[in-house]
N, C-alpha and C positions, 0 to 999 in steps of 0.2 A: 342112855339117856333117863332122865325125873321125869317123872310126868304132871299131871296138875298139879295135885292136891300136896305135893311138896312144895310149891309155888304160895306166894301169895297173890291172887286174883288182880292184877291191875291196878291198885291202887284206890282200890272200891271203899278203902274204910280201915279200920284197924280192927285186929286179930276178934275183939268181943267184944260184942254189942247187945243189943233188943234184935233178937228172933222172928224170922216172918208169925205175922200175924196170922194164923190159921183163916182160913173162910168162912171157917162160922162167928165170927166174932172177935171182937177184942174180950169178950167174956168171960172167953175159956183162960183168959191172961197170958202175960207176955213172959216170954222163960229165958234166962241167961245161957249162952252156950259158948263154947268155943270152938274152932274149925273153922269153918267158908266164912268168908267174909259175908256181914251179914248182908241185909235187904234195908239199904239209907232211904227211909221217908220225909226225912230231915229240909231235906230239900222245895223253898217256898215253893215251885211248880209242881210239887209230889200230890198224888191223888192222897195220901193220904197223911195226915198233922203226925208234928215229931213225936207226940205220945201216942201213937198206933192206932188214932182212931179217926171213923173218918172226916176229911173234910168238909164244913160246912158247906150247904149254897152257898152264903157269901162268897166266900174261898173259892171255891170252884166258876164262881162269873167272873172272879177275877183272872184266874187262870188263861178263862179261854180267851176274857180281850186280852191279856198279855199275851197270848199264843197267836192271836188272829193279826194281832199288831208283830209278827216275827213273821210267820204268814206271807205278810202282808211285802213284808220288806225282800225275803227272798225273792218274790217273783217282781219287783221292781229289779233287784240286785241281775234277775237272771236275761230279762228285758236289756237291763245298759250294758252287756257284753254282747246283743245281738245286733249290737251297732244304731246309727239312728238315718231312717231315709223311708221308704216305700216297701222292705221289709218286715222294717221295726213296727210299721203302722201298720201293719195288714196281721204279724201275728196274733198284736197286741188286741184289735179287735175281734178275730175268731176268738183268741182266748177269751174274751169275756162276754161272747154269743154261748161260747160252749159251756163257759160256767155257770152261765143265766140258764142255758137252757135243764143241766143237772143239778144245779139247785138245789130243789128237793130233795133227791135225794145228799146232798152233799150235809144239805140240816139237821137230817135223821140221822147218819152216820156224825156229825158232828154234837148231836144231843146226846149220841150211845157214848163217846170217846169223853166228854166234860160229868157226864153225871151217873154214867152206870157201874155201880157198885162194882162190877165184872173188870171194871177197867181202873189197871194203879198205873199213875202216869210218873212219870219221870226218875224209873230207883236209879242211884248213881252206881256209874261201874266204873269207872277209874277219875284223874284226878283233872283233865280239862273241861271247861263249862262246857263241851255239845257233849260227852262224855253220857247222856243217860239215856235208859231204855224206858217204853210202856210195856204192862206183860196186861196179856189179854186171856182172863178167867173162862174155864167153865164153865156153868152153874153146878153141875155133878162134881165135886169135890170126894165122893163112896172110896175112891182109887187112885191112885197117880196117873196121870195125864202122858201121852206124847210132848214134847216141848219142838215148836221150829221157832230157831234164829231166823230173825227175816232183817236182810240189810235192802232202808229202801231205794229209790231210784232218784234221778234228780238232776242230770245230767255235770255229775260232779259237780254242780252250783248250788242246789235249793235242793239237795235230799233234806233229809225231815222224819223223823221219827214217829209223825201223825198221816204221813201219807200213806203208813200200812195198818189205816182203824178198819176198815173196810176187808180188807182178808184176813185182820183179825177179828173182828165179831163175825165173818162168813167160819171158821177153826174153831173158834171158840164154842159156837153153834155146837159143831161137832165133836163136843170133846176134844180139843187142842189146846194145849196154849202153846200163845202165840209174846215171842219177847219181839218186838223192833226196837231198832238200834239205830241210834242217832250219833251220828261222825262228824269229826271239821268238815265243810267246806270249802272250797277254793273261794276267797283272797288267805284264808284264815287258815288253810295247809293245804297240802300237795295230795297225791297220789300216794307216797309214802303213808304220811301220816294217814289219810283215808284205813290202809291196809292196816296200819297200827291200829286205831281205833276199833276196828272191825273184830282182831283180834284180841285185844282185849274184851271185846263184849261176850266174843265167844267162851274166852277162859270162863269171866265171872260165873256167864251162865252154868257153865259143865259144871264149874264149881260150888254151883248153888241152887240147882236146879231142886235138889228136895225138899229146900228151903220151903219154896211156893209149891210143894206137888206136885213137880215134877219127874217123873219117871227116868233115870241114867241113864237107862241104858236105852231109851226110843230118844234121842237126841236128833234134830234135822235142820240141815242149814237149806238157809230159802235165802235169794237176793232179787233183786229185779229191775234190769233195764244197767244204769251207769251201778247199781248195788247187786246186780248179778257178777258184774265184771269185777266190782273192789273183796266182791264173797271169794271168787274163783281163785283171784289172788292170794287172797289169804291163806286158801285152802294150797295151793303147790306151794306159796313157803313156808307153809308149815310143811309141808311131804318133805321139801328140800331139806330142811333143820334136822328131822328126823333120822333122813336117810344117812346124814352128816354126825348123829348122835348129839347132838346141840342140844343145851338145857332148854327148856319150851315150855310153857304155860298151862297150855295142853295138846293133847294128842288124838289125832287122828282117828284109834278108834274107837271116839267118844260119840262123833259121829255115823249115825247110822246112813245117811245119804243126803246130798248137795243138791236140791235144784234150783237152776239156773233159768228164768222167764225172762224174756227178751232181752237177752244179754249181748254183748258185744264182747266177743271173745283173742281177735287178734288188732288191737288196737293201730298197728301200724298199716294195717290198711283201711280204714275206717277214719284216715284223717281228712281225705277228701270228699267222706261221705261228707262227716259233721259239720265241714267247710261251707258245704251245695248248704245244709241244713238250716243253719245260719250262727251255729260253733266254730266261732272262727279260726283258721290255723295257730294263729298268733297265740292267741287267748287259750287254746286245748295243745298244743305243745307244753305252754307255762302251770299248766293245770299237772302234764305230764312228765314235768320235771326234764324236758328239752328232747329234742329229735332224740340221741343218743341212749335214750331210756325206754324207749317205746316196744324194740323186743321183751326186754325188762318183764315190762308189766301189760306183756301180751301172753296171759295165758294159755294159747294153742301154739307161741313159739316156744314157751318155756318147756310145754309139756313133749314134744317133738324132740329138746335134748334133752329128757330125764332115762335114767336108766329104770331096766324091765320090773326090778326091784324098788325104785321110788316112784313107779306109776302106781303097785301093787299094796300099797299106802293107800291108797286117795280108794275114800269112801263110795259109793255107787254117785254117779254121776247122771241127775235126769234133765235133761233140756229140754224147755218148753217153750214154740213159739211159734206168732202167726204170722202166714204167708203175707198178709198184704201191709207188716209192718214196715211201713218207709221212715220212723226215726231209727232202725238198727235192720236190717234185714236177717229174712231167717235162715239165710245165707249163713251166717256168723255160728249159728248153732249148730246147722248141720254139717260147715268145715269142720268145729270142731268138735262132734261129736266124733267121725272117719280118723278124726286124728289119735284121739283118746284108744278109740278101738284098735288102733292099727298100732298104739302102744302096751296093746292089754289090760287098758282101763276099762272098768266098767262099767259103761255105760249106756241111756236108753233115748232116741230121740222124741218127742213127740210134737209134731206140727197142726196147729188149726187151719183147717184152709179159708180163706178170708178174710182173715182175724187181723186185723190192725195190733199197734204199739198196746192200747191203749182198752182196746175191747175186749181184751182176757184178763187184766187187771181190775179195771174200773165200770165200764156198759155191762159187762156180762154178769158178774156181782148185782151193780145195782138191781137189774133186770127181775132177780129172785131167779125163783125155780133149780134146776137144778144147774150145776155150773163142771162144763168139764172137763174147765180145768182145776175145777175143785176137788170132782169125782179122781183125776189119774194121782191128784198128788195125794188123796186118803189112800189110795190104793196099794200107795207105797208105802206110807206107816201103817197099815192097817192088814198088810200080804201073810204074817205070822198070828195074825188076831182072829181070829173066826169071832169071837163074840163081837169083841170092836165092830166088824163089817156089821154083821147083821145087827147091832143099833143102829149104825150112820145110815144103813139104806131103807130102816124104819125111823129115824127122825122126821119131825116136820118140815117140809117144805120152805125155804127160806124164802121170807117178804119180799114181794116186791116195792124200789123205793123211790120208781119214775115211771112213768108212761112211758109207751113204748115208744108213739110218737117224736116223744123228745129226746129218747136214745138215737133214734134213727136220724134225726136232723141234725143232734150234735156231734156222729160220729160221721158226719158228711159236713160239718164244719169245723173240727176236731183240727188242726195245729201241728198236734204227734204223729 
């Protein structure tokens, strides 16, 4: 079996080019080098200009307008798949009120996303138009930082890298580099395309981690909702390939842990649930490439069939879920954890009492203060680093971005 370093990384560029601009600024100079695929800042949506300088305010405003237009289009695409009628109208009204209530927080996070010097947007990792990722960088660059590769959710229809902006900000504030991965959505692609894109992005991150100040021995994979499912599929697909000795672009030994947040892992058992929630059976089966493909793309079912040797290749798996999640029930994570334990996997289940699908990912981080889910993630990342744990414990308390009454009311209205 060949390791990631023996392969090109998913078509992200040529083998030689401009290296990453140090966080100290372009005055330190660009160096030519060979080896890992260089980070490509030439994209018109990139956070840096092609010559390595920071993009101008005018360019950033243009990027903000373009991405706002894209996000609006994604929202209407999703609503279009929910069908027309009472449910469609009620969901739309609930979504609009929910967004208005949390708008102050969204504006602050959006400003950070577009104008912070710590965010590098739309780094190219592959050949598809959606093969981009955003990097959220800690302010302290005195030493290599842990890296979290994050696959966003979005019902397999509106997944988008910017959805990870709040998580990226919160983790970057605690010294973690976050790479938020974009991928093809339905109908531009189906589930196998999404898994391929995620795997290519993981390969790119593993291959270039040192270039953007990351620690190659501290790479973590994380997914939320549909992104947790896609990332888990990529993880198990990789384990199967490695157990067969097939050539791969990365290897599981490079991933220290997988965090699955509010994910669904037995897709076969969730078809009816999603149908009742508005993601109709015919559309969902199209996304999953037909009913016959559901077992193949159900990590829980796949894990049951794997040998103990294959399961042993998997990294530590940490499943996080709110018990009041109506979009994907917490039993999805609990059952997957049981299957992995019985198969000999290294797995931890963390349930958050009374938390919904969006509480742990959106409302709680917007609330500011100490975030239980974030603390649980950090405890795994810093388990072998006492100094990092001390530094994280003494870090400034994250600021509140939305008033409490807005968060509570939005929670009651949330369509998720």
